[in-house]
N, C-alpha and C positions, 0 to 999 in steps of 0.2 A: 504493500500500500504506500510505499515511499514515493514522494513526488506528487501525490494526490492533493489537490486543493480542496479545502472544506469551507463551507459558507454557513452562516447562522442568520436566520431571520427571526425577529422577535416582535410580537404584537403585545405592547405593554398597555393593557387596558386598565380601567379604573377598579375593576373587581377581580381580574385575573390576568396572568401573563401566559402567552403561548410561545413556545420555542420550536422552531423547525430547523433541523440540521440537514445539510445535503452536500453532495459533491457537485461537480459542474453539470451533471445531467439528471440526478435523482434526488428526491427527498429520502433521507435515510432514517430519520426518526422525528417524532413530534411529541412534546410533553407539555403539560399545563401545571401551573402553580398559582399561588396567591399573587396579588398585585406586586409589582416592583416600582410602581409610580409613587414618588415621594409626596404628592399632594393627597394621596389616599392611604399611606402607611408611613410609620416612622422609619428612620434609617435602619435600625436593627432588624425590623420585620422585613423590609424590602430586601436587605442584603441576604437574609436567611432564605427568602423565596428565590432569589437569584441563584444562590449556591445550590438549592434543591433542584432547580431546573437544569443547571449545568451538570450536576451529578447524575441525574436521571438520563440525560443524553449520553454521557460517557458510559454508563452502565448498559445502555441499549446498543451502542455502536462501537465502543472501544476508542472513540476519538476524543483526545484531550482538548479542552477549551484553548489551551495554549497553541494548538496547531491550526487554529482557524485563520483563514486568510483574510476574510472580510465579514463584518457583521453589520446588519441594518436593523435598526430599531424604529418601529412606528409607534407613536404615542400622541395622544391629545396633550396640548400644552407644550409642544416642541419648542416654543419660544419663551417658555417660563424658566428662568435661571434655576430655581429650586429643582425642577424636573430634569433639565438637560445637564446641569453641572454634576448632579449626583449620578446620573446614568454614565456619563463619561468617566468619572472617577471610579465607580464600582466596576464597570466593564474593563477598564484599564488594569485593574488589580487581578482580574480573573480570566480575561479572554484575550487571546492574541490577535494580531492583525489590525487592519483598518476598522474604523467605526463610522457609520453614517446614522444620523438621527433625523427622521422625517416625520411628517404628520401621520396619524393613524389612518386618515382618509386617503392619503397618497398610497400607502401599501395596499389598501383595499382596492383602490383604482387599478394598481398595477397587477393585482391578482386576476383581474378580469380582462383588462385591455393591454397588458404587457407593454407599457410605454406608448400605446397608441391612443387614438382619439376616443373619447367617451366621457360619461358622467357617472359619478358614484355618490349615492346618498347613504350616509351612515347614521344610524340611530341606535345607540345602546344606552349606557348610563348617561352619556352626553350625545351630541349630534354634530354633524358637519356635512358639507357638500363640497365636492371638488370635481373639476372637469379638466380634461386636456384637449387643447385645440390641435388642429392639424399642424400648426406651427411648432408644436411641442411644448408650448407654454401652459402651465397649470394655473387655473383660476379657482377661487373658492368663494363660498358664501356661508355665513353662520360660523359656528365654532368659536364663539367669543366667550365661552364658559357659562356656568350655570346661572350666574347673576345677570348676564347680559343677553344670553341667547339660549342655545341647546333646545331649539324647537323640536317637538316630537320625540324627545328622549325620555328615558325612564325618569330623570329628574323633572322634566316638564310635566309628565303625566301625574307624578306625585303631587307637586306643588299646585298645579293647575286644578287638580281635583279638589284640593282643600279650598282654594279660592272660590271655585264654582259651588262647592258644598255650602260655604257660608253665604254666597249669593243666593242659593236656593232657599235658605231660611228667609231672606228678605223678600224673595219672589213668591213665597208660600208654595214652593214646589217640593214634592217628595223626592228624597234621595237617601240612600243608606251610607253614603260615603263617609260622613263624619262619625256615624256610629261605628263603622268598621275601623276607622282610624283610631278612635278611642280604645277599642278593644286591642288593636295591634300594638299600641304603645302603652297599654295597661294604665290608661287614664280614666278618671271617674266622672269628668264633667266637661262641658264645652269651654268653661273658663280655663280649666287646666290645659285643654288642647290649644287654646289661643296662646297661652303662656309658653307652652312647649314648642309650638310651631314658629314662634317669633324669637326663640332663644338664640343666643350668640355664644358659641358656634351653633349653626343651624343643624337640625336633624337631617338624616339622609332621606330626603323626600323620595328618592328613587325606589326605596324599599316598599313604598305604597303601590307601585305600578302593578304588581300582580293582583292586588286586591281590586284595583280599579278595572283591570281587564276582566276579572271574574264577575264583578258587578255589572259591567256592560253586557256580558254574555247572558246574565240573568234578567236583563231588561231594564236596568237602571238608566233612565234617559240622560241624566246629567253625566254619568260615567261614559256613555256612548258619545256624547257631545265632546268630551275631553279628547277621546281617541281620534274622532274625526278631525277635530281642530289640529291635533298634532300632525296628522297626515297632510292636511291642507297647507299647514305652515311649511312642511318639508317640500311640498310641490312648489310653493312660492319661491323658496330658496333655489331649488333645482332650475326653475325658470330663469332666475337671475343668472345662474352659471351658464345656461344655454345661450342667453342673450350676450353674455360676455364673450363666449366662444364665437358667436355670430360676428361680433364686432372685430375680434382678432382676425377672423378668416376673410373679412371683407377687404382687407388690405394685404396685397401680395408683398412678399419680402422685397426690400430695396425699392418699393414703389409706394410711398406714403400718400400718393394722390389717387390711388385706384378708386374707381367708381364701383360701389357694390352692386349697382344695377347692371353693370356690363359683364359681370362674371357669371358662372353657373349658379343655379339656385342653391340656397343654403340647405344642406342635408342635416336634419335634426339628429344629434348624436344619440346613440343608444344609452340607456340608463341601467345601471346595476345597483343593487342594494346590499347593505351589510349591517351587522349589529343585531343584538338580541331582540330589540323591539321590532325592527322590520322583518326579521326572519321568523319571529314567533307570534307576533300580534297582528292578525289578519286585518282587523278594522283600520289600523294605522296604515298598513301597506295599501289596502284597498283605496283609502282616501287619498293617499299619495298618487297612486296610478290614475284615479279618476280626475284629480286636479291637473295632472300633467296632460291627460288626453283631452281635457276641455280646451286647453291652449294649443296643444300639438297633437292633432288627431292621428297623425302618422307615426308617432313616437314608438320605439321598441323598448319595452321594459323586460330585461332578461329574467327568466324564471329562476335560474340557479343563483343562489346568493354568492357574493364575493367571499374569498377566503384570505383574510388579511395576513396570517402567518406565511402562506404561500407567496403572497405579494412581497412580503419583506425578504423572503429567501430569494425570490427572483431579483429584487433590487440589490441584494448583497452580492449576487453573481456579476452584476454590471460594474465596470470600472467606474471610479469616482467621476461624477459629472460636474 
């Protein structure tokens, strides 16, 4: 096996990390651990999870982390110093070779389009949308974090359900959302829920998402509206990315005066999805697709979900761009 190059792709999510190890042609092993993202875990926990992932890969393949040629990590918050600096330092201690850190939506995009043209909508604990134009440029929308954006995500579903649950009290509409939230957090009154939900630091609102999904399936109209709104918001963001791509492709390289009316008609790029919400929560995905097709009737939404660890491994195999 001497002379073989090995590559590592890592999807560093908010609740879990997935590691994919491969050579130049094949994926050799894949393992999952707890999160290695410092915004979601303390340094000791994140380092322990990283060691666990690397050890599992070595046990499965016999490949030492020190022999890795290049590693690509995809993570939300790739511009946040706390996230990026810790990843660089921790991987430098334990993994050999070059290191690339990119956005989580970029590795999901690459897992489906392999550096080509397309749009990826990601919604898990957080959310983001990215697309690559025919020019190779990547454009994004959303992804500004839980306080500023994260439309359609688990966080959005949790906090928006509480907001609409309280609005339902004012509207005299029935909903079980607040009752279920009280039980989930072992609270005894609405007053306690108000205090708990407004605490600093805030609770993990995303943990309410499965409850909201279950209530929607049982016919709770407020819960159904939350899920539909999440999908519609994601469709809006995807539309912004598509229009950014249209603008990029209307100008040919080295010709900044190109008339978009004189070229071939714009082909709406295909859309892929990734993340636990879009993969598992049909009402959100259905609302996303419906919103996109209202604006772009010809759009193709791929059935198979993106595979971010595979995209990170693909990116790791590419020379530094």
